[in-house]
C-alpha positions as CSV (number, residue, x, y, z in Angstrom):
1,M,-5.0,-29.1,26.3
2,R,-8.6,-29.8,27.0
3,I,-10.4,-29.1,30.2
4,G,-13.0,-31.9,30.1
5,R,-16.4,-32.7,28.7
6,R,-18.8,-30.9,31.1
7,R,-20.0,-27.4,30.2
8,H,-19.8,-24.7,32.9
9,K,-21.3,-21.3,32.7
10,V,-18.6,-18.6,32.4
11,T,-20.5,-16.5,34.9
12,H,-19.7,-19.0,37.6
13,L,-16.0,-19.5,36.9
14,I,-14.4,-17.2,39.5
15,S,-15.9,-14.7,42.0
16,R,-14.7,-11.3,42.8
17,A,-13.3,-12.5,46.1
18,E,-11.5,-15.4,44.4
19,K,-10.1,-13.0,41.8
20,A,-8.9,-10.8,44.6
21,R,-7.1,-13.7,46.3
22,L,-5.6,-14.8,43.0
23,R,-4.4,-11.2,42.3
24,E,-2.8,-11.0,45.8
25,L,-1.0,-14.3,45.1
26,I,0.3,-13.1,41.8
27,E,1.4,-9.8,43.3
28,Q,3.3,-11.6,46.0
29,I,5.1,-13.8,43.5
30,D,5.9,-10.7,41.5
31,R,7.5,-9.1,44.6
32,E,9.5,-12.2,45.5
33,T,10.7,-13.3,42.0
34,T,11.7,-11.8,38.7
35,A,8.7,-13.1,36.9
36,E,5.4,-11.5,35.8
37,I,2.3,-13.7,35.7
38,C,-1.1,-12.9,34.1
39,V,-4.2,-15.0,34.2
40,M,-6.8,-14.5,31.5
41,L,-10.3,-16.1,31.3
42,L,-12.2,-15.8,28.0
43,D,-15.6,-17.1,26.8
44,D,-14.1,-18.0,23.4
45,A,-11.2,-17.3,21.1
46,E,-10.9,-18.4,17.4
47,E,-7.4,-19.9,17.8
48,P,-6.5,-20.0,21.5
49,S,-2.8,-20.7,21.1
50,E,-2.3,-18.0,18.5
51,F,-4.4,-15.6,20.5
52,A,-2.4,-16.3,23.7
53,R,1.0,-15.7,21.9
54,K,-0.2,-12.5,20.2
55,Y,-1.7,-11.2,23.5
56,F,1.4,-12.1,25.4
57,D,3.5,-10.2,22.9
58,H,1.1,-7.2,22.6
59,L,0.8,-6.7,26.4
60,G,4.5,-7.2,26.9
61,I,4.1,-9.6,29.8
62,G,7.5,-9.9,31.4
63,K,10.3,-7.4,31.6
64,R,11.7,-6.8,28.1
65,E,15.3,-7.5,29.0
66,L,14.5,-10.6,31.0
67,H,11.7,-12.1,28.9
68,N,10.2,-13.4,32.2
69,G,6.5,-13.4,31.7
70,I,3.9,-16.1,32.0
71,L,0.4,-15.9,30.6
72,I,-2.2,-18.5,31.6
73,L,-5.2,-18.4,29.2
74,V,-8.4,-20.3,29.8
75,V,-10.8,-20.4,26.9
76,V,-14.0,-21.8,28.3
77,A,-16.0,-22.5,25.1
78,K,-13.2,-24.6,23.7
79,R,-12.3,-26.1,27.1
80,Q,-8.7,-25.2,26.3
81,I,-5.8,-24.0,28.4
82,E,-2.8,-22.2,26.9
83,V,0.3,-21.2,28.9
84,V,2.8,-18.9,27.2
85,V,6.2,-18.6,28.9
86,G,8.8,-16.0,28.0
87,K,12.1,-17.3,26.7
88,G,13.8,-16.1,29.8
89,L,11.8,-18.6,31.9
90,R,11.7,-21.6,29.5
91,E,14.5,-23.4,31.4
92,V,12.7,-22.8,34.7
93,A,9.3,-23.8,33.3
94,P,9.9,-26.2,30.4
95,Q,7.0,-27.7,28.4
96,A,7.1,-30.9,30.4
97,F,6.6,-28.9,33.7
98,L,3.8,-26.9,32.2
99,E,2.0,-30.0,31.0
100,Q,2.4,-31.7,34.4
101,V,1.0,-28.6,36.3
102,I,-1.9,-28.3,33.9
103,N,-2.8,-32.1,33.8
104,D,-2.1,-32.9,37.5
105,I,-3.2,-29.6,39.2
106,M,-5.4,-27.5,37.0
107,V,-7.5,-29.9,35.0
108,P,-8.7,-32.0,38.0
109,D,-10.1,-29.0,39.7
110,F,-11.6,-27.6,36.5
111,R,-13.4,-30.9,35.8
112,V,-15.3,-30.6,39.1
113,G,-16.0,-26.9,38.6
114,R,-13.4,-25.5,41.0
115,F,-11.9,-23.0,38.6
116,A,-10.5,-20.6,41.2
117,D,-8.9,-23.5,43.1
118,G,-7.3,-24.8,39.9
119,L,-6.0,-21.4,38.9
120,R,-4.7,-20.7,42.4
121,K,-2.9,-24.0,42.7
122,T,-1.4,-23.6,39.3
123,V,-0.1,-20.1,40.1
124,E,1.2,-21.4,43.4
125,A,3.1,-24.2,41.6
126,F,4.7,-21.7,39.2
127,G,5.5,-19.5,42.2
128,R,7.3,-22.3,44.1
129,V,9.6,-22.9,41.1
130,L,10.1,-19.2,40.4
131,R,10.9,-18.4,44.1
132,E,13.5,-21.2,44.0
133,R,15.1,-20.5,40.6
134,R,14.3,-16.8,39.9
135,P,14.2,-14.8,43.2
136,R,14.0,-11.1,43.0
137,V,17.2,-9.0,43.4
138,D,16.9,-5.7,45.2
139,G,16.2,-2.8,42.9
140,E,14.2,-4.6,40.3
141,P,11.0,-2.7,39.4
142,P,7.6,-4.3,40.1
143,S,5.2,-5.6,37.4
144,H,3.3,-3.3,35.1
145,I,0.7,-5.8,33.8
146,P,-2.8,-6.6,35.1
147,D,-2.7,-9.8,37.1
148,V,-6.2,-11.2,36.4
149,I,-8.2,-10.4,33.3
150,D,-11.7,-11.9,33.2
151,V,-13.6,-11.0,30.1
152,S,-16.6,-13.2,30.9
153,R,-20.0,-11.7,30.5
154,E,-20.8,-11.3,34.2
155,E,-19.0,-11.6,37.4
156,P,-20.4,-13.7,40.3
157,R,-20.7,-11.8,43.5
């Protein structure tokens, strides 16, 4: 899925404050549902979809027995978005839902340079569905993965 035709500097994608707000939202969803969400921003990746799947598996996003992870990968140089969903959440977040969220929520904000807004709204959309269909049961352990990974060259202040 492509992000659009305009080029944006990676250094202006998401500020520290925006990253903190996104991290708080992801942590809240983690506390309220059975899912683990990770957002990753990269300057570039050779094969984004392959990289996303391998990274998802390597990091172990989602609890092993529940397969309940979601990785949102944004590859800036390729203007590509990849979302990997663990098999335990595929009925909750099927491909049609993912495409709708990306095309109707994320891409419009990305096209006008509001990357943090697009990411936040996307995570909120996933959170709404997860809270409804996969609420947390008492006694489940919290997430062990990093919430927001930004490997851009510099961070805006």
